[in-house]
N, CA, C and O atoms as CSV, one atom per row, in Angstrom:
chain,resi,resn,atom,element,x,y,z
A,1,UNK,N,N,194.007,118.918,124.136
A,1,UNK,CA,C,194.905,117.831,123.726
A,1,UNK,C,C,194.990,117.812,122.137
A,1,UNK,O,O,194.003,117.803,121.402
A,2,UNK,N,N,196.228,117.807,121.743
A,2,UNK,CA,C,196.470,117.976,120.190
A,2,UNK,C,C,197.191,116.623,119.758
A,2,UNK,O,O,198.243,116.266,120.287
A,3,UNK,N,N,196.597,115.951,118.834
A,3,UNK,CA,C,197.285,114.719,118.309
A,3,UNK,C,C,198.387,115.012,117.367
A,3,UNK,O,O,198.442,116.018,116.660
A,4,UNK,N,N,199.248,114.071,117.408
A,4,UNK,CA,C,200.441,114.311,116.563
A,4,UNK,C,C,200.048,114.016,115.008
A,4,UNK,O,O,199.049,113.347,114.745
A,5,UNK,N,N,200.755,114.468,114.158
A,5,UNK,CA,C,200.526,114.439,112.722
A,5,UNK,C,C,200.636,112.838,112.417
A,5,UNK,O,O,201.401,112.071,113.001
A,6,UNK,N,N,199.765,112.510,111.439
A,6,UNK,CA,C,199.765,110.998,111.167
A,6,UNK,C,C,200.917,110.616,110.399
A,6,UNK,O,O,201.363,109.475,110.514
A,7,UNK,N,N,201.489,111.528,109.563
A,7,UNK,CA,C,202.666,111.100,108.823
A,7,UNK,C,C,203.940,111.043,109.804
A,7,UNK,O,O,204.804,110.193,109.588
A,8,UNK,N,N,204.042,111.775,110.683
A,8,UNK,CA,C,205.026,111.624,111.756
A,8,UNK,C,C,205.055,110.387,112.536
A,8,UNK,O,O,206.101,109.813,112.837
A,9,UNK,N,N,203.652,109.909,112.920
A,9,UNK,CA,C,203.519,108.675,113.538
A,9,UNK,C,C,203.947,107.415,112.696
A,9,UNK,O,O,204.274,106.363,113.245
A,10,UNK,N,N,203.926,107.576,111.391
A,10,UNK,CA,C,204.403,106.545,110.497
A,10,UNK,C,C,205.909,106.318,110.502
A,10,UNK,O,O,206.368,105.200,110.269
A,11,UNK,N,N,206.790,107.514,110.801
A,11,UNK,CA,C,208.118,107.323,110.694
A,11,UNK,C,C,208.873,107.412,112.043
A,11,UNK,O,O,210.093,107.262,112.122
A,12,UNK,N,N,208.078,107.663,113.082
A,12,UNK,CA,C,208.816,107.804,114.389
A,12,UNK,C,C,209.107,106.455,114.975
A,12,UNK,O,O,208.336,105.509,114.812
A,13,UNK,N,N,210.290,106.363,115.698
A,13,UNK,CA,C,210.705,105.097,116.351
A,13,UNK,C,C,211.148,105.547,117.811
A,13,UNK,O,O,211.353,106.703,118.179
A,14,UNK,N,N,211.259,104.292,118.619
A,14,UNK,CA,C,211.699,104.447,119.944
A,14,UNK,C,C,213.129,104.855,119.970
A,14,UNK,O,O,213.930,104.199,119.304
A,15,UNK,N,N,213.512,105.831,120.641
A,15,UNK,CA,C,214.854,106.220,120.745
A,15,UNK,C,C,215.763,105.301,121.392
A,15,UNK,O,O,216.974,105.436,121.219
A,16,UNK,N,N,215.257,104.294,122.186
A,16,UNK,CA,C,216.068,103.373,122.938
A,16,UNK,C,C,216.339,102.155,122.065
A,16,UNK,O,O,217.486,101.792,121.806
A,17,UNK,N,N,215.269,101.546,121.627
A,17,UNK,CA,C,215.429,100.274,120.779
A,17,UNK,C,C,215.375,100.492,119.259
A,17,UNK,O,O,215.666,99.561,118.508
A,18,UNK,N,N,215.035,101.612,118.816
A,18,UNK,CA,C,214.748,101.898,117.390
A,18,UNK,C,C,213.715,101.175,116.788
A,18,UNK,O,O,213.697,101.025,115.567
A,19,UNK,N,N,212.718,100.639,117.631
A,19,UNK,CA,C,211.702,99.766,117.187
A,19,UNK,C,C,210.394,100.654,117.042
A,19,UNK,O,O,210.309,101.844,117.346
A,20,UNK,N,N,209.455,99.902,116.551
A,20,UNK,CA,C,208.143,100.564,116.198
A,20,UNK,C,C,207.400,101.009,117.518
A,20,UNK,O,O,207.405,100.309,118.530
A,21,UNK,N,N,206.771,102.209,117.429
A,21,UNK,CA,C,205.905,102.742,118.625
A,21,UNK,C,C,204.548,102.902,118.049
A,21,UNK,O,O,204.330,102.961,116.838
A,22,UNK,N,N,203.613,102.972,119.013
A,22,UNK,CA,C,202.194,103.073,118.717
A,22,UNK,C,C,201.697,104.397,119.416
A,22,UNK,O,O,202.267,104.925,120.371
A,23,UNK,N,N,200.610,104.835,118.832
A,23,UNK,CA,C,199.954,106.067,119.391
A,23,UNK,C,C,198.822,105.590,120.329
A,23,UNK,O,O,198.007,104.797,119.858
A,24,UNK,N,N,198.686,106.018,121.683
A,24,UNK,CA,C,197.674,105.653,122.521
A,24,UNK,C,C,196.786,106.974,122.562
A,24,UNK,O,O,197.203,107.982,123.132
A,25,UNK,N,N,195.674,106.934,121.999
A,25,UNK,CA,C,194.689,108.059,121.867
A,25,UNK,C,C,194.165,108.372,123.155
A,25,UNK,O,O,193.994,109.552,123.460
A,26,UNK,N,N,193.853,107.322,124.054
A,26,UNK,CA,C,193.224,107.457,125.282
A,26,UNK,C,C,194.155,108.430,126.265
A,26,UNK,O,O,193.642,109.309,126.958
A,27,UNK,N,N,195.483,108.183,126.240
A,27,UNK,CA,C,196.437,108.873,127.074
A,27,UNK,C,C,197.062,109.890,126.348
A,27,UNK,O,O,197.750,110.713,126.950
A,28,UNK,N,N,196.895,109.956,124.938
A,28,UNK,CA,C,197.644,110.867,124.180
A,28,UNK,C,C,199.156,110.898,124.379
A,28,UNK,O,O,199.843,111.879,124.662
A,29,UNK,N,N,199.580,109.533,124.160
A,29,UNK,CA,C,201.078,109.289,124.439
A,29,UNK,C,C,201.523,108.344,123.313
A,29,UNK,O,O,200.733,107.600,122.731
A,30,UNK,N,N,202.776,108.414,123.052
A,30,UNK,CA,C,203.504,107.404,122.256
A,30,UNK,C,C,204.087,106.344,123.087
A,30,UNK,O,O,204.761,106.604,124.083
A,31,UNK,N,N,203.816,105.057,122.656
A,31,UNK,CA,C,204.090,103.873,123.552
A,31,UNK,C,C,205.037,102.971,122.812
A,31,UNK,O,O,204.861,102.693,121.626
A,32,UNK,N,N,206.057,102.511,123.532
A,32,UNK,CA,C,206.915,101.462,123.058
A,32,UNK,C,C,206.644,100.190,123.749
A,32,UNK,O,O,206.999,100.112,124.925
A,33,UNK,N,N,206.120,99.275,123.245
A,33,UNK,CA,C,205.711,97.956,123.886
A,33,UNK,C,C,207.041,97.214,124.192
A,33,UNK,O,O,207.081,96.558,125.233
A,34,UNK,N,N,208.112,97.252,123.401
A,34,UNK,CA,C,209.344,96.614,123.701
A,34,UNK,C,C,210.052,97.028,124.958
A,34,UNK,O,O,210.472,96.224,125.790
A,35,UNK,N,N,210.153,98.284,125.042
A,35,UNK,CA,C,210.894,98.911,126.076
A,35,UNK,C,C,209.963,99.233,127.383
A,35,UNK,O,O,210.409,99.612,128.466
A,36,UNK,N,N,208.678,99.025,127.094
A,36,UNK,CA,C,207.737,99.547,128.164
A,36,UNK,C,C,207.844,100.906,128.563
A,36,UNK,O,O,207.778,101.183,129.760
A,37,UNK,N,N,208.006,101.807,127.681
A,37,UNK,CA,C,208.010,103.357,127.862
A,37,UNK,C,C,206.885,104.047,127.223
A,37,UNK,O,O,206.306,103.592,126.237
A,38,UNK,N,N,206.580,105.166,127.804
A,38,UNK,CA,C,205.561,106.088,127.361
A,38,UNK,C,C,206.218,107.396,127.165
A,38,UNK,O,O,207.025,107.810,127.997
A,39,UNK,N,N,205.898,108.096,126.059
A,39,UNK,CA,C,206.409,109.402,125.809
A,39,UNK,C,C,205.382,110.449,125.581
A,39,UNK,O,O,204.493,110.290,124.745
A,40,UNK,N,N,205.490,111.533,126.320
A,40,UNK,CA,C,204.427,112.579,126.379
A,40,UNK,C,C,204.413,113.285,124.952
A,40,UNK,O,O,205.366,113.331,124.173
A,41,UNK,N,N,203.187,113.807,124.770
A,41,UNK,CA,C,202.969,114.732,123.600
A,41,UNK,C,C,202.507,116.011,124.050
A,41,UNK,O,O,201.561,116.121,124.830
A,42,UNK,N,N,203.187,117.043,123.551
A,42,UNK,CA,C,202.950,118.406,124.113
A,42,UNK,C,C,202.484,119.182,122.820
A,42,UNK,O,O,203.277,119.267,121.883
A,43,UNK,N,N,201.357,119.693,122.740
A,43,UNK,CA,C,200.991,120.527,121.632
A,43,UNK,C,C,201.135,119.824,120.220
A,43,UNK,O,O,201.472,120.459,119.220
A,44,UNK,N,N,200.865,118.522,120.208
A,44,UNK,CA,C,201.066,117.728,119.106
A,44,UNK,C,C,202.502,117.322,118.627
A,44,UNK,O,O,202.766,116.843,117.524
A,45,UNK,N,N,203.271,117.555,119.505
A,45,UNK,CA,C,204.806,117.190,119.317
A,45,UNK,C,C,205.179,116.198,120.236
A,45,UNK,O,O,205.191,116.450,121.441
A,46,UNK,N,N,205.508,115.008,119.758
A,46,UNK,CA,C,206.017,113.847,120.743
A,46,UNK,C,C,207.423,114.243,121.261
A,46,UNK,O,O,208.343,114.657,120.555
A,47,UNK,N,N,207.451,114.051,122.617
A,47,UNK,CA,C,208.733,114.418,123.311
A,47,UNK,C,C,209.427,113.023,123.463
A,47,UNK,O,O,209.227,112.253,124.403
A,48,UNK,N,N,210.320,112.791,122.346
A,48,UNK,CA,C,211.005,111.408,122.333
A,48,UNK,C,C,212.384,111.394,123.025
A,48,UNK,O,O,213.312,110.773,122.506
A,49,UNK,N,N,212.531,112.033,124.130
A,49,UNK,CA,C,213.736,112.026,125.046
A,49,UNK,C,C,213.676,110.872,125.969
A,49,UNK,O,O,212.688,110.734,126.690
A,50,UNK,N,N,214.662,110.032,126.002
A,50,UNK,CA,C,214.729,108.998,127.079
A,50,UNK,C,C,214.715,109.574,128.506
A,50,UNK,O,O,214.213,108.902,129.407
A,51,UNK,N,N,215.193,110.675,128.730
A,51,UNK,CA,C,215.149,111.253,130.163
A,51,UNK,C,C,213.811,111.709,130.537
A,51,UNK,O,O,213.516,111.852,131.724
A,52,UNK,N,N,212.944,111.956,129.543
A,52,UNK,CA,C,211.617,112.370,129.888
A,52,UNK,C,C,210.615,111.180,129.748
A,52,UNK,O,O,209.452,111.411,130.079
A,53,UNK,N,N,210.919,109.997,129.317
A,53,UNK,CA,C,209.933,108.952,129.084
A,53,UNK,C,C,209.620,108.287,130.527
A,53,UNK,O,O,210.380,108.336,131.493
A,54,UNK,N,N,208.500,107.727,130.493
A,54,UNK,CA,C,208.082,107.111,131.870
A,54,UNK,C,C,207.785,105.575,131.490
A,54,UNK,O,O,207.271,105.261,130.416
A,55,UNK,N,N,208.121,104.752,132.372
A,55,UNK,CA,C,207.821,103.339,132.393
A,55,UNK,C,C,206.477,103.156,132.674
A,55,UNK,O,O,205.859,104.000,133.323
A,56,UNK,N,N,205.890,102.013,132.202
A,56,UNK,CA,C,204.621,101.604,132.543
A,56,UNK,C,C,204.458,100.054,132.701
A,56,UNK,O,O,203.365,99.576,133.004
């Protein structure tokens, strides 16, 4: 499991609401609390596609 770059995490936003996202290190996922979406991280690269997001 490769964590995303810290600089990237500072600038990345939710593709749906354009709001702040958080990194969940336990699940290795990007989380948008507003939209209740989780985004996968593959080889350290966040997959920020709405079609690929999972609800939680």
